[in-house]
C-alpha positions as CSV (number, residue, x, y, z in Angstrom):
1,X,183.2,-24.1,228.7
2,X,182.8,-26.3,225.7
3,X,183.9,-26.0,222.1
4,X,181.5,-26.1,219.2
5,X,181.6,-28.5,216.2
6,X,184.3,-26.4,214.6
7,X,186.4,-26.6,217.8
8,X,185.9,-22.9,218.5
9,X,184.3,-20.8,221.2
10,X,183.1,-17.2,221.3
11,X,184.8,-16.7,224.6
12,X,188.2,-15.1,225.2
13,X,190.3,-15.4,228.3
14,X,192.9,-13.2,230.1
15,X,196.2,-14.9,230.7
16,X,198.7,-12.9,232.7
17,X,202.5,-12.8,232.2
18,X,202.9,-15.7,234.6
19,X,200.6,-17.8,232.4
20,X,197.8,-17.7,235.0
21,X,194.1,-17.5,234.0
22,X,192.6,-14.3,235.3
23,X,189.0,-13.9,236.2
24,X,186.4,-12.9,238.8
25,X,185.2,-14.8,241.9
26,X,182.4,-12.3,242.6
27,X,180.8,-11.4,239.2
28,X,177.3,-9.9,239.8
29,X,175.8,-11.9,236.9
30,X,177.6,-15.3,237.0
31,X,179.4,-15.7,240.3
32,X,182.7,-17.1,239.1
33,X,183.8,-15.8,235.7
34,X,186.9,-16.7,233.7
35,X,185.8,-16.3,230.1
36,X,184.4,-13.2,228.3
37,X,181.7,-13.6,225.6
38,X,182.9,-11.8,222.5
39,X,179.3,-11.7,221.1
40,X,178.4,-9.3,223.9
41,X,179.8,-5.8,223.4
42,X,178.7,-4.8,226.9
43,X,180.5,-7.7,228.5
44,X,183.7,-6.9,226.7
45,X,183.5,-3.1,227.2
46,X,182.5,-3.2,230.9
47,X,183.8,-6.4,232.5
48,X,186.8,-7.4,230.4
49,X,188.2,-3.9,230.1
50,X,187.9,-3.5,233.9
51,X,189.7,-6.7,234.5
52,X,192.5,-5.8,232.1
53,X,192.8,-2.4,233.9
54,X,193.1,-4.2,237.3
55,X,195.9,-6.4,235.9
56,X,197.8,-3.4,234.5
57,X,197.5,-1.6,237.8
58,X,198.9,-4.6,239.6
59,X,201.9,-4.6,237.1
60,X,202.4,-0.9,237.7
61,X,202.3,-1.3,241.4
62,X,204.9,-4.1,241.3
63,X,207.1,-2.1,239.0
64,X,206.9,0.9,241.3
65,X,207.7,-1.3,244.3
66,X,210.7,-2.9,242.5
67,X,212.1,0.5,241.5
68,X,211.7,1.8,245.1
69,X,213.5,-1.3,246.5
70,X,216.4,-0.7,244.0
71,X,216.9,2.9,245.2
72,X,217.4,1.9,248.9
């Protein structure tokens, strides 16, 4: 992705707590997708929200696993 003349972009990115760029390898529209276009409400509401939910589910699963390991 490139920046415009103001050194800005309409895209936002999901960075996880380990500072990794999160995205999709199998997006039905673009193939590989790492940035979400903020000018598209549908893209933010459908794709980005889903990706954030996936990341939060991964965190919850890891937390649940860590808590189970501590009780053993």
